[in-house]
C-alpha positions as CSV (number, residue, x, y, z in Angstrom):
1,M,-4.9,-20.7,-18.4
2,S,-2.7,-21.5,-21.3
3,S,1.1,-20.9,-21.5
4,V,2.6,-18.1,-23.5
5,S,2.6,-19.1,-27.1
6,P,5.4,-18.2,-29.4
7,E,2.7,-17.3,-32.0
8,I,1.9,-13.7,-30.8
9,P,-0.6,-11.8,-32.9
10,S,1.0,-8.9,-34.9
11,D,-1.0,-6.3,-33.0
12,E,0.1,-7.5,-29.6
13,P,3.4,-6.7,-27.9
14,R,5.9,-9.5,-27.4
15,L,5.2,-11.0,-24.0
16,P,7.9,-12.3,-21.6
17,G,8.0,-16.1,-21.1
18,L,9.2,-18.2,-18.2
19,A,12.7,-18.3,-19.7
20,D,12.9,-14.5,-19.7
21,I,11.9,-14.4,-16.0
22,E,14.4,-17.1,-15.1
23,A,17.1,-15.1,-16.9
24,A,16.1,-12.0,-14.9
25,A,16.3,-13.9,-11.7
26,E,19.9,-15.0,-12.6
27,A,20.9,-11.5,-13.5
28,I,19.7,-9.9,-10.2
29,A,20.8,-12.8,-7.9
30,G,22.8,-11.3,-5.0
31,K,22.0,-7.7,-6.0
32,V,18.3,-7.8,-4.9
33,L,17.1,-9.6,-1.7
34,A,15.3,-12.9,-2.1
35,T,12.7,-11.9,0.4
36,P,11.1,-14.3,2.9
37,F,7.8,-16.0,2.1
38,L,6.3,-17.0,5.4
39,P,3.1,-18.1,7.0
40,A,1.2,-15.5,9.0
41,P,-0.9,-17.3,11.7
42,R,-2.3,-14.1,13.2
43,L,-3.6,-12.9,9.8
44,S,-4.9,-16.4,9.2
45,R,-7.0,-16.2,12.4
46,L,-8.2,-12.7,11.4
47,T,-9.3,-13.7,7.9
48,G,-10.2,-17.4,8.1
49,A,-7.8,-18.1,5.2
50,E,-4.3,-19.7,5.5
51,I,-2.2,-16.6,4.8
52,W,1.4,-16.6,3.5
53,V,3.2,-13.2,3.1
54,K,6.0,-12.3,0.7
55,Y,7.9,-9.5,2.4
56,E,9.0,-7.3,-0.4
57,N,9.0,-4.4,2.1
58,L,12.4,-5.8,3.2
59,Q,14.2,-4.7,0.0
60,A,16.8,-2.0,0.4
61,T,14.3,0.6,-0.8
62,S,11.4,-1.2,0.9
63,S,9.7,-2.1,-2.3
64,F,9.5,-4.8,-5.0
65,K,10.3,-2.2,-7.7
66,E,14.0,-2.8,-7.4
67,R,13.7,-6.1,-9.3
68,G,12.3,-4.6,-12.6
69,A,14.3,-1.5,-12.3
70,L,17.6,-3.4,-12.0
71,V,16.8,-5.7,-14.9
72,K,16.1,-2.7,-17.1
73,L,19.2,-0.9,-16.1
74,L,21.3,-4.0,-16.7
75,S,19.9,-4.2,-20.2
76,L,21.3,-0.8,-21.2
77,D,24.2,-0.8,-23.7
78,A,27.5,1.0,-23.4
79,G,26.2,4.0,-25.3
80,E,23.1,4.4,-23.2
81,R,24.6,4.2,-19.7
82,P,26.7,7.4,-19.8
83,R,23.7,9.5,-21.0
84,G,21.6,8.3,-18.1
85,V,18.0,7.4,-17.5
86,I,14.8,9.1,-16.5
87,A,11.7,7.8,-14.8
88,M,8.4,9.0,-13.5
89,S,7.0,7.6,-10.3
90,A,5.0,8.3,-7.1
91,G,7.9,7.0,-5.1
92,N,8.8,3.3,-5.1
93,H,9.9,3.0,-8.7
94,A,11.7,6.3,-8.3
95,Q,13.7,5.0,-5.4
96,A,14.4,1.7,-7.1
97,V,15.8,3.4,-10.2
98,A,17.8,5.9,-8.2
99,Y,19.3,3.3,-5.9
100,H,20.5,0.9,-8.6
101,A,21.5,3.6,-11.0
102,Q,23.7,5.0,-8.3
103,R,25.2,1.5,-7.7
104,L,25.9,1.1,-11.4
105,G,27.2,4.6,-12.0
106,I,24.3,5.6,-14.2
107,P,23.0,9.3,-14.0
108,A,19.3,9.3,-13.0
109,T,16.5,11.9,-13.2
110,I,13.2,11.2,-11.5
111,V,10.0,13.2,-12.2
112,M,7.5,12.9,-9.3
113,P,4.0,14.3,-8.9
114,R,3.9,17.1,-6.4
115,P,1.6,15.3,-3.9
116,T,4.1,12.4,-3.5
117,P,4.8,11.8,0.2
118,F,7.8,13.7,1.4
119,V,9.4,10.5,2.8
120,K,9.6,9.1,-0.8
121,V,10.9,12.3,-2.3
122,E,13.6,12.6,0.3
123,A,14.6,9.0,-0.1
124,T,14.9,9.3,-3.9
125,A,17.1,12.4,-3.7
126,G,19.2,10.6,-1.0
127,F,20.1,8.0,-3.6
128,G,21.7,10.7,-5.8
129,A,19.0,11.2,-8.3
130,R,18.0,14.6,-9.8
131,V,14.4,15.0,-8.6
132,V,11.8,17.1,-10.5
133,L,8.4,17.7,-8.9
134,E,5.7,18.3,-11.5
135,G,2.0,17.7,-11.9
136,E,-0.8,16.4,-9.7
137,T,-0.9,12.9,-11.2
138,L,1.4,10.3,-12.6
139,S,0.1,11.1,-16.1
140,E,1.1,14.7,-15.8
141,A,4.5,13.7,-14.4
142,Q,5.0,11.3,-17.3
143,A,4.4,14.0,-19.9
144,L,7.2,16.0,-18.5
145,A,9.5,12.9,-18.2
146,F,9.0,12.2,-21.9
147,E,9.8,15.8,-22.7
148,I,13.1,15.8,-20.7
149,A,14.0,12.4,-22.1
150,D,13.7,13.7,-25.7
151,R,15.5,16.9,-25.0
152,E,18.5,15.3,-23.1
153,G,18.7,12.0,-24.8
154,L,17.9,9.9,-21.7
155,V,16.6,6.4,-21.6
156,F,13.0,6.3,-20.2
157,V,12.5,3.6,-17.6
158,H,8.8,2.9,-17.5
159,P,7.4,1.8,-14.1
160,Y,5.4,-1.1,-15.5
161,D,4.8,-1.1,-19.3
162,D,8.2,-2.5,-20.3
163,F,9.4,-6.0,-21.2
164,D,12.4,-6.0,-18.9
165,V,10.6,-4.5,-16.0
166,V,7.8,-7.0,-16.2
167,R,10.2,-10.0,-16.3
168,G,12.0,-8.5,-13.4
169,Q,8.9,-8.3,-11.3
170,G,8.0,-11.9,-12.3
171,T,11.0,-13.1,-10.2
172,I,8.8,-12.7,-7.1
173,G,6.5,-15.4,-8.5
174,L,9.5,-17.8,-9.0
175,E,10.6,-17.3,-5.4
176,M,7.1,-17.8,-3.9
177,I,6.6,-21.0,-5.9
178,A,10.1,-22.3,-4.9
179,A,9.9,-21.3,-1.2
180,G,6.3,-22.0,-0.2
181,P,3.6,-24.6,-0.4
182,A,1.2,-24.8,-3.4
183,L,-1.2,-21.9,-3.2
184,D,-4.9,-21.9,-4.0
185,A,-4.7,-18.2,-4.8
186,V,-2.2,-15.4,-5.0
187,I,-3.4,-11.8,-4.6
188,V,-1.4,-9.1,-6.2
189,P,-1.8,-5.3,-5.9
190,V,-2.3,-3.6,-9.3
191,G,-1.4,-0.2,-10.5
192,G,-0.1,-0.3,-14.0
193,G,0.0,-4.1,-14.1
194,G,3.8,-4.8,-14.2
195,L,3.9,-6.8,-11.0
196,I,0.8,-9.0,-11.6
197,G,1.9,-9.4,-15.3
198,G,5.3,-10.9,-14.4
199,M,3.9,-13.0,-11.6
200,A,1.0,-14.3,-13.6
201,I,3.3,-15.6,-16.3
202,A,5.5,-17.4,-13.7
203,F,2.5,-19.0,-11.9
204,D,0.9,-20.0,-15.2
205,A,4.0,-21.9,-16.1
206,L,4.9,-23.4,-12.8
207,S,1.7,-23.5,-10.7
208,P,-1.2,-23.3,-13.1
209,S,-3.8,-24.4,-10.5
210,T,-3.1,-21.2,-8.5
211,E,-5.7,-18.5,-9.1
212,V,-4.1,-15.2,-9.9
213,I,-6.1,-12.3,-8.6
214,G,-5.4,-8.6,-8.9
215,V,-6.6,-6.0,-6.4
216,E,-7.1,-2.3,-7.1
217,T,-8.4,0.6,-5.0
218,E,-12.0,1.5,-5.8
219,L,-10.8,5.0,-6.7
220,Y,-8.6,3.7,-9.6
221,P,-10.1,0.5,-11.1
222,S,-8.0,0.8,-14.3
223,L,-7.3,-2.8,-15.0
224,K,-10.7,-4.1,-14.1
225,A,-12.3,-1.6,-16.5
226,A,-9.8,-2.3,-19.3
227,L,-10.4,-6.0,-19.1
228,A,-14.2,-5.3,-19.4
229,G,-13.6,-3.1,-22.4
230,A,-14.8,0.0,-20.4
231,E,-13.3,3.3,-19.5
232,A,-12.4,3.6,-15.9
233,A,-13.8,6.3,-13.7
234,C,-10.6,7.2,-11.7
235,G,-9.9,10.0,-9.2
236,G,-9.5,11.0,-5.6
237,Q,-6.9,10.9,-2.9
238,S,-6.0,7.3,-2.1
239,L,-4.1,5.9,0.8
240,A,-2.7,3.5,-1.8
241,E,-1.1,6.1,-4.0
242,G,1.4,3.5,-5.4
243,I,-1.5,1.9,-7.3
244,A,-3.5,5.0,-8.0
245,V,-2.9,4.7,-11.8
246,K,-5.4,5.8,-14.4
247,N,-4.1,3.8,-17.3
248,V,-2.6,0.3,-17.4
249,G,0.1,-0.5,-19.9
250,R,-0.4,-2.0,-23.4
251,L,2.0,-4.8,-22.6
252,T,0.6,-5.4,-19.1
253,L,-3.0,-5.5,-20.4
254,S,-2.1,-8.1,-23.0
255,I,-0.6,-10.2,-20.2
256,A,-3.6,-9.8,-17.9
257,R,-6.0,-10.8,-20.6
258,R,-4.2,-14.1,-20.9
259,F,-3.1,-15.0,-17.4
260,V,-5.0,-13.0,-14.7
261,D,-8.1,-14.9,-13.4
262,A,-9.9,-12.0,-11.7
263,V,-9.5,-8.4,-10.6
264,V,-11.2,-7.1,-7.4
265,T,-11.5,-3.6,-6.0
266,V,-11.3,-2.6,-2.3
267,S,-12.4,0.5,-0.3
268,E,-10.1,2.9,1.3
269,T,-11.4,1.7,4.7
270,A,-10.4,-1.9,3.9
271,I,-6.9,-0.6,2.9
272,E,-6.6,1.2,6.2
273,Q,-7.6,-1.9,8.1
274,A,-5.0,-3.9,6.3
275,V,-2.2,-1.5,7.0
276,N,-3.2,-1.6,10.6
277,A,-3.3,-5.4,10.7
278,Y,0.2,-5.6,9.3
279,L,1.4,-3.1,11.8
280,T,-0.3,-4.5,14.9
281,L,-0.4,-8.2,14.1
282,Q,2.7,-8.8,11.9
283,K,4.8,-5.9,13.4
284,T,5.8,-4.9,9.9
285,M,5.3,-1.7,7.8
286,A,3.0,-1.7,4.9
287,E,2.1,1.3,2.8
288,G,-1.4,1.4,1.3
289,A,-0.5,-0.3,-1.9
290,G,1.5,-2.9,-0.1
291,A,-1.5,-3.8,2.0
292,A,-4.0,-4.0,-0.8
293,G,-3.8,-7.8,-1.1
294,L,-4.7,-8.3,2.6
295,A,-7.5,-5.7,2.1
296,A,-9.0,-7.9,-0.5
297,V,-9.2,-10.8,1.9
298,L,-10.6,-8.6,4.6
299,A,-13.3,-7.3,2.2
300,E,-14.3,-10.7,0.9
301,P,-13.6,-13.2,3.6
302,E,-16.0,-15.8,2.3
303,R,-14.3,-15.9,-1.0
304,F,-11.0,-16.9,0.6
305,R,-12.1,-18.8,3.7
306,G,-10.2,-22.1,4.2
307,R,-8.0,-21.4,1.2
308,R,-4.2,-21.1,1.1
309,V,-3.6,-17.5,-0.1
310,G,-0.3,-15.9,-0.9
311,L,0.0,-12.1,-0.4
312,V,2.7,-9.8,-1.8
313,L,3.5,-7.1,0.8
314,C,4.9,-5.1,-2.1
315,G,6.0,-1.9,-0.3
316,G,6.6,-0.4,3.1
317,N,7.2,3.2,2.4
318,I,4.5,4.8,4.5
319,D,4.8,8.2,6.2
320,P,5.2,7.5,9.9
321,R,2.6,10.1,10.9
322,L,0.1,8.5,8.5
323,A,0.8,5.1,10.0
324,A,0.2,6.5,13.5
325,S,-3.0,8.1,12.4
326,I,-4.3,4.9,10.9
327,M,-3.6,3.0,14.1
328,V,-5.5,5.5,16.2
329,R,-8.4,5.5,13.7
330,E,-8.6,1.7,13.8
331,L,-8.6,1.7,17.6
332,A,-11.5,4.1,17.4
333,R,-13.3,1.8,14.9
334,A,-12.8,-1.1,17.3
335,G,-14.3,0.9,20.2
336,K,-10.9,0.9,22.0
337,I,-10.6,4.7,22.0
338,A,-13.7,6.7,23.0
339,A,-14.3,10.4,23.0
340,I,-16.8,11.9,25.6
341,R,-17.9,15.4,26.5
342,I,-18.6,16.0,30.2
343,A,-20.6,19.0,31.5
344,I,-19.1,20.2,34.7
345,P,-19.4,23.0,37.3
346,D,-16.5,25.4,37.0
347,R,-14.8,25.0,40.3
348,P,-11.5,23.6,41.7
349,G,-11.0,19.9,41.9
350,V,-13.6,18.8,39.3
351,L,-11.0,17.8,36.7
352,G,-9.1,15.8,39.4
353,D,-12.4,14.0,40.4
354,I,-13.1,13.0,36.8
355,A,-9.5,11.8,36.2
356,V,-9.7,9.7,39.3
357,T,-13.1,8.3,38.4
358,I,-12.0,7.3,34.9
359,G,-8.7,5.8,36.2
360,T,-10.4,3.8,38.9
361,A,-12.7,2.4,36.2
362,G,-9.7,1.2,34.3
363,G,-9.6,3.9,31.5
364,N,-6.4,5.5,30.3
365,I,-6.9,9.3,29.5
366,I,-5.1,10.2,26.3
367,E,-6.2,13.8,25.8
368,V,-8.3,16.5,27.7
369,M,-9.7,19.6,26.1
370,H,-11.3,22.1,28.6
371,H,-14.0,24.6,27.3
372,R,-15.3,27.6,29.2
373,T,-16.4,29.9,26.4
374,L,-18.7,27.7,24.4
375,L,-22.2,29.2,24.2
376,S,-23.7,25.8,24.9
377,V,-22.0,25.9,28.3
378,P,-23.7,27.8,31.2
379,A,-21.8,31.0,32.3
380,K,-20.8,29.3,35.6
381,G,-20.1,26.0,34.0
382,A,-17.6,24.4,31.6
383,S,-17.3,21.3,29.5
384,V,-14.4,18.8,29.1
385,D,-13.7,16.7,26.1
386,V,-11.9,13.5,27.2
387,T,-10.3,11.0,24.9
388,V,-10.0,7.6,26.7
389,E,-8.3,4.4,25.8
390,T,-10.5,1.4,26.8
391,H,-10.7,-2.4,26.4
392,G,-13.7,-2.0,24.1
393,P,-17.3,-0.8,23.9
394,D,-18.5,-2.6,27.1
395,H,-15.6,-1.1,29.0
396,T,-16.5,2.4,27.6
397,D,-20.0,2.0,28.9
398,R,-18.8,1.1,32.4
399,I,-16.5,4.2,32.4
400,I,-19.4,6.5,31.3
401,A,-21.7,5.0,33.9
402,A,-19.0,5.6,36.6
403,V,-18.7,9.3,35.5
404,E,-22.4,9.8,35.5
405,A,-22.7,8.2,38.9
406,R,-20.6,11.1,40.2
407,G,-23.4,13.5,39.0
408,Y,-21.9,14.6,35.7
409,T,-23.7,14.7,32.3
410,V,-21.9,12.7,29.6
411,E,-22.2,13.0,25.8
412,R,-20.5,10.6,23.4
413,L,-18.5,12.2,20.6
414,G,-17.2,10.9,17.3
415,M,-13.4,11.1,16.8
416,L,-13.9,13.7,14.0
417,E,-15.6,16.1,16.5
418,L,-12.3,16.1,18.3
419,G,-10.3,16.7,15.1
420,H,-8.9,13.2,14.9
């Protein structure tokens, strides 16, 4: 890849250069955390690559968005600051703008789509911003934000398609290059392209041999389609709502064309697995978008095997109930939670016998549902649905065999049949 040239075609927006990113780093020093960039041996064993993680989930608002938001707010002049700013966001940009606007004494209005997770809405309001919930998508929220900005004379703070925001996000690249070893590849989650845009410029200037790879959810392949000159087919509810963006920016697309080596897409299942891996192996919170980089390595292990790969854990704002659900689902996928239906005679002591049998076999009963009124059950019988924690599929087989040896009929169930 070539460096940013001062000769920018007239139809292209002006792109930030290394000096702009370095100036942004100086401006936010001491106001935004220089997050750790550390090796992750457990993730390396899981993937076969040498994984290093940049923990942007440790920022005050648990997201990298603070960097670009603060750089933009610091660029406002004396006439713009008192009027205030407005932004549209599914959550992380909203919190970043609200948090630093409050610190700087700048009034902030945030327009958020109605499906935004409550934890993000609550956090944004907690930073003193006026929150307006409108629309089902970011595009619908953006339309209202533009309308309010025009009506009230507010400065619009774009979440990604802005010169100052992009150079602010690029400071992550500077820190990774300074703190860690030379990387074979860096994988960056992509929504509108602001994060990968700033980072790609930094890596091109200071570590040009590092492959810069963007990752999108399969439901919203906006940048991949734009780079191919195609229209993206976007839609659906994504676990990675932070990168569920239908349109990349004009500025960020120009940067990507010059400095991004590849864009890959990942399934929702891979994103779930990555969130779970961060929780269980790294003991750290990752929202869907934040885990997308790891999802790419899990989805294409051969592509990254044996390579030193840098991941940006760009956000940790996940609903705790969703995180718990993901962990249970992954245990089920791994065969460490099993659901069985047992046909039993309806008489005293049977449930106790089953519980003792499962416990003696080493199973841990999580949930029991007792049915007497199902038409599939004999009038003098009953059935019991039992969810059991096990050591894996082989252990589950031994537990079932032990129950059957007591004279009961056992049917395996999928977790969805129990409502999980």
